[in-house]
C-alpha positions in Angstrom: 136.6 107.8 105.8 137.9 106.5 109.3 136.7 104.8 112.6 135.3 107.9 113.7 132.4 107.9 110.8 131.0 104.6 112.6 129.3 104.2 115.8 128.6 101.2 118.0 125.0 100.9 119.3 124.4 99.5 122.7 121.6 97.2 121.8 123.8 95.3 119.4 127.0 94.3 120.8 128.6 93.1 117.6 127.3 95.8 115.3 128.6 99.1 113.9 126.7 101.8 112.1 127.6 104.7 110.0 126.9 107.8 111.5 125.8 109.5 108.3 123.7 106.6 107.4 119.8 106.5 106.2 117.6 105.9 109.0 114.8 103.4 108.4 111.8 102.1 110.5 111.1 98.5 110.2 108.5 96.4 112.5 108.7 99.5 114.7 112.4 99.5 115.1 114.6 102.5 113.8 117.8 101.5 112.5 120.6 103.2 110.3 121.9 101.5 106.9 124.5 100.6 106.2 125.9 98.5 109.2 128.5 95.9 109.6 127.4 93.0 111.8 129.7 89.9 113.2 127.6 86.9 113.6 128.2 83.1 114.1 128.3 80.9 110.9 126.2 77.8 111.2 127.0 74.9 109.0 123.7 72.9 108.8 125.5 70.0 107.1 127.4 69.2 110.6 124.9 71.0 112.8 127.5 73.2 114.4 128.6 76.8 114.5 132.0 77.0 112.4 133.7 80.5 113.0 132.3 83.9 112.5 130.9 85.8 109.5 131.3 89.6 109.0 128.3 90.9 107.2 127.6 94.2 105.6 123.8 95.0 105.5 122.4 97.6 103.5 118.8 98.9 102.6 118.3 96.1 100.0 121.0 93.3 100.3 123.0 91.5 102.6 126.6 90.5 102.0 129.1 88.5 103.8 132.4 90.0 103.4 134.7 87.3 105.1 134.3 84.2 107.2 136.9 83.8 109.9 137.6 80.8 112.6 137.7 83.4 115.8 135.8 86.5 116.9 139.2 88.1 117.2 139.9 87.9 113.6 136.6 88.9 112.6 136.8 92.1 114.7 140.2 92.6 113.5 138.9 92.3 109.7 135.7 94.6 110.6 137.9 97.3 112.0 140.1 97.3 109.0 137.2 97.2 106.5 135.8 100.3 108.6 138.8 102.3 108.1 138.5 101.7 104.5 135.1 102.6 104.1 
């Protein structure tokens, strides 16, 4: 598997979906699973955003793969993860 097996949807700028993923319809929106998403990591104790989290979302669970301090490091990790899977 390589990066060519993943696509980048236009409506979610920090997400990638598998081209051969399972398409599900939820609340009127169609989405292919699994997908990788990069989001801000919010610390509720401090009340601030602390870094970025790379998450893999599947049909039945959501898993945080890695938490980084900058968006560039999160993108680098996401691309290396997509090359391996």
